[in-house]
C-alpha positions as CSV (number, residue, x, y, z in Angstrom):
1,X,11.6,17.4,4.0
2,X,15.0,17.3,5.7
3,X,13.4,18.8,8.9
4,X,10.8,16.0,8.8
5,X,13.3,13.1,8.5
6,X,15.2,14.7,11.4
7,X,12.2,14.9,13.4
8,X,11.1,11.4,12.7
9,X,14.6,9.9,13.5
10,X,14.7,11.9,16.8
11,X,11.4,10.5,17.9
12,X,12.0,7.1,16.8
13,X,11.2,5.2,19.8
14,X,7.8,7.0,20.2
15,X,7.3,6.1,16.8
16,X,7.9,2.3,17.5
17,X,5.8,2.7,20.5
18,X,3.1,3.9,18.4
19,X,3.5,1.0,15.7
20,X,3.4,-1.4,18.5
21,X,0.2,0.1,19.9
22,X,-1.7,-0.1,16.5
23,X,-0.8,-3.7,16.0
24,X,-2.1,-4.5,19.5
25,X,-5.4,-2.6,18.5
26,X,-5.9,-4.4,15.5
27,X,-5.7,-7.8,17.3
28,X,-7.1,-6.7,20.7
29,X,-9.3,-9.4,22.0
30,X,-8.8,-11.5,18.9
31,X,-8.6,-15.2,19.2
32,X,-6.7,-15.7,16.1
33,X,-4.7,-12.7,16.0
34,X,-2.2,-12.2,13.5
35,X,-3.8,-15.2,11.4
36,X,-6.7,-12.9,10.4
37,X,-4.0,-10.7,8.5
38,X,-3.4,-13.9,6.3
39,X,-6.7,-15.1,6.2
40,X,-8.3,-12.0,4.5
41,X,-6.3,-12.2,1.5
42,X,-6.4,-16.0,1.3
43,X,-10.1,-16.1,1.3
44,X,-9.8,-13.4,-1.8
45,X,-7.5,-15.5,-3.4
46,X,-9.8,-18.5,-3.3
47,X,-12.7,-16.5,-4.4
48,X,-11.1,-14.9,-7.3
49,X,-9.4,-18.2,-8.4
50,X,-12.7,-19.8,-8.1
51,X,-14.4,-17.2,-10.3
52,X,-11.5,-17.0,-12.8
53,X,-11.5,-20.7,-13.2
54,X,-15.3,-20.7,-13.7
55,X,-14.9,-18.0,-16.4
56,X,-12.0,-19.9,-18.0
57,X,-9.7,-16.9,-17.6
58,X,-6.4,-18.4,-17.7
59,X,-3.7,-16.7,-15.4
60,X,-1.3,-18.6,-13.1
61,X,-2.3,-18.7,-9.6
62,X,1.2,-17.0,-8.4
63,X,0.4,-14.2,-10.5
64,X,-3.0,-13.8,-8.8
65,X,-1.3,-14.5,-5.2
66,X,1.4,-11.9,-5.7
67,X,-1.2,-9.2,-7.1
68,X,-3.7,-9.6,-4.1
69,X,-1.0,-9.7,-1.0
70,X,0.9,-6.5,-2.6
71,X,-2.7,-4.6,-2.8
72,X,-3.5,-5.8,0.5
73,X,-1.0,-3.4,2.2
74,X,-2.2,-0.4,0.2
75,X,-5.8,-1.4,1.2
76,X,-5.2,-1.6,4.8
77,X,-3.4,2.1,4.5
78,X,-6.6,3.2,2.6
79,X,-8.9,1.9,5.5
80,X,-6.8,3.1,8.3
81,X,-5.2,6.5,7.6
82,X,-8.5,8.4,7.6
83,X,-8.7,7.8,11.1
84,X,-5.2,8.2,12.0
85,X,-5.4,12.0,13.1
86,X,-9.2,12.1,14.3
87,X,-8.9,8.8,16.3
88,X,-6.1,10.3,18.4
89,X,-7.3,14.1,19.4
90,X,-6.1,13.9,22.8
91,X,-2.4,13.7,21.4
92,X,-3.1,16.1,18.7
93,X,-4.1,19.0,20.8
94,X,-0.7,18.7,22.5
95,X,1.5,21.4,20.9
96,X,4.6,19.6,21.4
97,X,3.3,16.3,20.1
98,X,4.9,15.4,16.5
99,X,1.6,14.8,14.6
100,X,3.4,13.2,11.6
101,X,3.9,10.2,13.6
102,X,0.3,9.0,13.8
103,X,-0.3,8.2,10.0
104,X,3.3,7.1,9.8
105,X,2.8,4.6,12.7
106,X,-0.2,3.3,10.8
107,X,1.5,3.0,7.6
108,X,4.4,1.0,9.3
109,X,2.2,-1.0,11.4
110,X,0.6,-2.3,8.3
111,X,3.8,-2.5,6.6
112,X,5.0,-5.0,9.4
113,X,1.8,-7.1,8.8
114,X,2.7,-6.9,5.0
115,X,6.2,-8.2,5.4
116,X,4.9,-11.2,7.6
117,X,2.5,-11.9,5.1
118,X,5.1,-11.8,2.6
119,X,7.0,-14.7,4.0
120,X,4.1,-16.9,3.1
121,X,3.9,-15.7,-0.5
122,X,7.6,-16.3,-1.0
123,X,7.2,-19.6,0.3
124,X,4.1,-20.5,-1.5
125,X,5.7,-19.4,-5.0
126,X,8.7,-21.5,-4.2
127,X,6.6,-24.4,-3.4
128,X,4.7,-23.5,-6.6
129,X,7.7,-24.0,-8.6
130,X,8.4,-20.4,-9.4
131,X,11.9,-19.0,-9.8
132,X,13.1,-15.7,-8.2
133,X,14.0,-12.9,-10.4
134,X,16.8,-10.3,-10.3
135,X,17.5,-9.5,-6.4
136,X,17.8,-5.9,-6.9
137,X,14.0,-5.7,-7.9
138,X,12.7,-6.5,-4.5
139,X,14.2,-3.8,-2.6
140,X,13.2,-1.0,-5.1
141,X,9.6,-2.4,-5.3
142,X,9.2,-2.3,-1.3
143,X,10.9,1.0,-1.1
144,X,8.4,2.4,-3.6
145,X,5.6,0.5,-2.2
146,X,6.4,1.8,1.3
147,X,6.8,5.4,0.1
148,X,3.3,5.4,-1.8
149,X,1.6,4.1,1.2
150,X,3.1,6.5,3.3
151,X,2.2,9.5,1.2
152,X,-1.4,8.3,0.8
153,X,-1.8,7.7,4.5
154,X,-0.5,11.3,5.0
155,X,-2.7,12.9,2.7
156,X,-5.7,11.0,3.4
157,X,-5.4,11.3,7.4
158,X,-4.9,15.3,6.8
159,X,-7.8,15.6,4.6
160,X,-10.1,13.5,6.5
161,X,-9.6,16.3,9.5
162,X,-11.2,19.0,7.5
163,X,-13.7,16.8,5.3
164,X,-15.2,13.9,7.0
165,X,-16.5,12.6,3.9
166,X,-12.9,11.4,2.9
167,X,-13.3,8.3,4.7
168,X,-16.3,7.3,2.8
169,X,-15.3,8.5,-0.7
170,X,-11.8,6.3,-0.1
171,X,-13.8,3.1,-0.2
172,X,-15.4,4.0,-3.6
173,X,-12.0,5.3,-5.1
174,X,-10.3,2.3,-3.7
175,X,-12.4,-0.1,-5.5
176,X,-11.9,1.5,-8.7
177,X,-8.1,1.9,-8.3
178,X,-8.2,-2.1,-7.4
179,X,-9.6,-2.9,-10.9
180,X,-7.3,-0.1,-12.7
181,X,-4.4,-1.9,-11.2
182,X,-3.3,-5.4,-12.7
183,X,-4.0,-7.0,-9.3
184,X,-6.3,-10.1,-10.6
185,X,-5.1,-10.1,-14.2
186,X,-1.5,-9.9,-15.7
187,X,-0.1,-6.4,-17.0
188,X,0.6,-8.0,-20.5
189,X,-3.1,-8.2,-21.0
190,X,-3.7,-4.4,-21.1
191,X,-2.4,-4.8,-24.7
192,X,-5.6,-6.7,-25.5
193,X,-7.7,-3.5,-24.6
194,X,-5.9,-0.9,-26.5
195,X,-2.8,-0.7,-28.9
196,X,-2.6,3.0,-28.4
197,X,0.9,3.7,-27.0
198,X,-0.3,6.8,-25.0
199,X,-3.2,4.9,-23.0
200,X,-0.8,1.9,-22.5
201,X,1.8,4.3,-20.8
202,X,-1.2,6.1,-18.9
203,X,-1.8,2.6,-17.0
204,X,1.8,3.3,-15.6
205,X,0.7,6.9,-14.3
206,X,-1.0,4.5,-11.8
207,X,2.0,3.9,-9.5
208,X,0.7,0.5,-8.2
209,X,1.0,-0.9,-11.7
210,X,4.7,-0.6,-11.6
211,X,4.8,-1.6,-8.0
212,X,3.1,-5.0,-8.8
213,X,5.2,-5.6,-11.8
214,X,8.2,-5.0,-9.8
215,X,7.1,-7.7,-7.3
216,X,6.2,-10.0,-9.6
217,X,9.7,-9.7,-11.5
218,X,11.5,-10.2,-8.3
219,X,9.3,-13.1,-6.8
220,X,8.1,-14.8,-10.2
221,X,10.6,-13.7,-12.6
222,X,8.0,-12.2,-14.7
223,X,9.2,-10.2,-17.8
224,X,8.8,-6.5,-16.8
225,X,7.4,-3.7,-19.2
226,X,9.8,-1.1,-20.7
227,X,11.8,0.7,-18.3
228,X,10.2,4.0,-19.1
229,X,6.8,2.6,-18.0
230,X,8.5,1.3,-14.7
231,X,10.1,4.5,-14.1
232,X,6.9,6.6,-14.6
233,X,5.1,4.6,-11.8
234,X,8.1,4.8,-9.6
235,X,8.5,8.5,-10.0
236,X,4.5,9.2,-9.6
237,X,4.7,6.9,-6.2
238,X,7.8,9.1,-4.7
239,X,5.8,12.4,-6.0
240,X,2.7,11.2,-3.8
241,X,5.2,10.6,-0.9
242,X,6.3,14.2,-1.3
243,X,3.2,15.7,-1.9
244,X,1.8,13.9,1.3
245,X,4.6,15.1,3.4
246,X,4.5,18.7,2.2
247,X,0.5,18.6,2.5
248,X,0.5,17.5,6.0
249,X,3.4,19.8,7.2
250,X,1.3,22.6,5.9
251,X,-2.3,21.5,7.4
252,X,-1.1,19.9,10.7
253,X,-1.2,23.4,12.6
254,X,-5.0,23.7,11.9
255,X,-5.6,20.1,13.2
256,X,-6.2,21.1,16.9
257,X,-8.8,23.8,15.8
258,X,-10.8,21.4,13.8
259,X,-11.1,18.6,16.2
């Protein structure tokens, strides 16, 4: 792990170039450019808000907005990371090229988009009259969020080299993950489905559950679940990061042979 961090730091300028390249590719020949990053979540918000209101499902719009914008970062990584390695075969076949920079650049490019979108979320929740929660929650939420997305990107980018079906399976699993995460509903509603403490705790084995709770606690001053539940989500997120780095390091030497 320490060797990987040293390599990334040593090649930080190259990483920056790759991040910039990914951002340019995303908006190449696009009239609206970065605005598409915001328009997607905005349309999702409008659609879900309409149907939630139609179904008389009571939930504050800021809760919905925060959930969708936080989910969007992971969704972009799920969509882009399977192509991070197979889409750059010319670089992968160069023995001296640090392959880990490819999925990292994908995750960080999406993080740039997420941060810029987050500015809109902050402005919106303040305009809506929401109060910020404890300041320390936001750095914890962002670091854990990034660790999870980087770990997922490393795992998917490596697996898709050997099993090309991964890129198709991710879409289905991502949909299931979305509905198992309190994106369009508040985490307090979980108690209406079950009172079993083991099942309730199991929801927090989903790392995105704790991440979204932390964001809502920071941006909306929403009450947080018990510390043990949050710690479980945070721990699983960082475990995914560690597993992602280890798996990528173990498999990367076979990438060129599979291209």
